[in-house]
N, C-alpha and C positions, 0 to 999 in steps of 0.2 A: 784025469782032469786036474789042472792046476788051480789052486786056490788063489784068489786075488786078495792081497793084504790091503786093508784100508790104512791110509796114513792120516794120522790126526795132527792137525796143524793148530798152533796157538792163534789167538785172534790177531796178534801182531804180525805173525807170518802171513796170515790171510790178507791183512791190510797191505803189507809190502808187496805181495803178489799182485793185488789189484792195482796198486799204484804203479808198479812196473809195467803192467799190462796197459794202463792208460798212457804212460809215457811212450810205450812202444807204438800204440795207435796214433799218438800225436806225431811221432817221427814218420810213420807210414803215410799219414795225411799230408805232411809237408813234402815228402818225396813225390807223392802222386801229384800234388799241386804243381810242383816244379816241373815234372815231366810233362804233364798235360799242357801247362802254359807254354813250355818250350816248343812242343809239337805244334800247338795252335799258332804261335807266332812265326815259326819257321815256314809253315804252310802258307801263311798270309803274306810273307815277305816276297814270294814269287809273283804275286799279283801286282801288276803295274797300273791297273785301271784306277783312275782317281776316285771313283765312287767306292771301290773296294778299299782304297786308302782311308777314306772317311769312316767306313764301317770298321776298319781295323782300329782306328783311334778310339772309336766309341767302344769297341769290344775290349780294348786295352784298359780304358777307364773303368768299364764295368768289371773287368777282371781284377783290377787293382782294388776297387772298393769291396768287392765280394771277398777277395783274398784277405784283405785287411780285417774284415769282420770275422771271417773264419778263424784267422790266426788269433785275434783278440779273444774270441769265444773259447778257443782251445786253451789259451793261456789262463783265462779266468777259471775255466773248469779245473785245470790243474791246481791253481791256487786254492780254490774251494775244497778240492779233495785233500790237499795238504792240511788245510786248516781243520777240516772235519776229522782227519786222522789224529791231529793233536787234541782236539776236543774229546774224542772217544778213547784216548790213550789212558789206560788204567792207572799208570803210575805218575801221571802228570799232576803238578801242583795246581791248586785252585787259582793262583795268579796266572799261571800259564794258560789254563783253560779260559779264564775270563778275558785275557788278552787275545786269544785266538777267536773267541766268540765276537769280541769287539771288532777285530779286523775283518771277520767274515761279514758282519752286518754292514760295515763301512764299504766293503767291496760290492755287496749286493746293492746298496744305495747308490754308489757311484755308477754301476752298470745301468740301473734303472734311469738315473738322471741323464746319462749319455744317450740312451735310447729315446727319451722324451725330447731332449734338445735336438737330436737328429731329425725326429719326426716333425717337430715344429719348423725347423729350417727348411725341410723338404716342402712343407705346406706353403711356404713363402714362394715356391716356384723353382727352387734349385733342383737340378736333375738328381744329384746324389751328394752325400756328405758323410763324413766320419768325424766323430767327436771323441777325443780322449781327455780325461781329467786326471790330474795328479793333485798332490797336496798344494802345489804352488801355482799351477797354471792350467789353462784349457787350450788345447790345440784343436782347431777346426780345419779340416781339409775339404774343400768344396770343388765339385766337378764344374769347372769354368775356366775359360782362357784368361779372363780378367774380371775384376769386380769394380764396380763404381762405388763411390763413398756411400750412397744410399743403401746399397746391398750390404756393405760391411756394417753399416749402422743397424740394419734389420737383424743381422746375425748377432751383433753385440747386444742389442736390446733383448733378444731371446735369452742369451746366456745370463745377462744381468738379472733378468726377471726370474729365471728358474734356478739360479745358483747364488752363492754368496761371494763369487769372485768379483774383483774390481776390473775396470777396463784395461789396466796395465798388465793384468794376468792373462789376457786373451790374445792368442795368436791365430790369425786367419790366413790360410795358405790356399792357393788355387792349384788344381791338378788338371791338366788337359792332355 
């Protein structure tokens, strides 16, 4: 009988393995998303019925918004993992750790604010919406063919109430 040798890994090596595994899972998720969306769209292109065409547009919109959220969540998880690895790094300076902790808290706050704003906009009757916030601006993608000025005002009002951005920082885009 052969003896199995246990390999002892340093904490940094373990973190690198975990980070590489997460990146690998992210790549697999992206590939599967691409393959499944491509199969779905190619099957629906063969249907010429107008009612199926409307369903395809709705499905495409749903797929876009769901895919966007999935990609955003995966990117944020990767960023948080990276920041956590910096925070727990044994040889990191106190300034580096403090900076990573500050960025982590900022990322968490931004994510929470985006979710709140998205929910409030949906509560106003919009079918679906995605909000992304950067240091300089807010991008809002709304599931609609067009927006009237009253709807844009509602969206802008929510953003101004929930954030510290100015009206010139807000970009509202329709997706249909």
